[in-house]
C-alpha positions, 0 to 999 in steps of 0.5 A: 162367158163367151159372146156367142154363148150369152147369144144362145142364151138370149136366143133360148129365153126368147124362144121358150118364154116369148120374151125379148132379153137383151144380152146386157139385161142378163149382165144387169140382173145380179144373178146370184153365184148359189147352187140354185143356178145350173145350165144343162149341157149336151156333152156330146156337143160341147163347148159350142154354144148349141150344147146348151140344152136349158138353164134354170135360174134361182135365187133365195128370197126372204129367210124361207123362200127360193124363187125360180126366176126361169127354168127354160128347156130346149124344145129338143130336150123337153119331156126327157126329165130334165126339167125334173132333175134340175128342179128336184136338185134344186128343192133337195139343196133348198131344203137343207139350206132350210128353205121351205117355199118355193115360188115362181112366176108363169104365163097364165097361157102356159098350161103345159108349165102349169101342170109341170110345177103343179106336179111338184106340188106348187098351186096358183096362188094369184093372178099377176096383171100385165105381169109379161109384156103381152099377158098376165102372169100367175104366182105358183108357190109351194112348200118344199 
């Protein structure tokens, strides 16, 4: 991946999650290659790094689960059904792969994201103390 795209991804994660990730972090994370990882591109701006509108990063977890590690959509592209589109796509594929449970972590203060995931059938299962660098997280779980 070109360096300027790596910088854009790092910027997007920082602006939408509040967490600081270095470009090395993404290289070290062992992101699996499977259908559950997607990038959203504004084709009118491609191949510029600014064409990157969002990322969903997920991975198979145990035999029957998938974990959404991160779903970030640039503020300019939010509220246009992009999140729903990629989440529904991954849920459909995961079901066809025999997965039955989806889980993710979300900031306790991120009510907008909690409502989004609740609309897709996820429920808060427990609080994760000090999960983020500056606040608690919530584990949300749902059936596929």
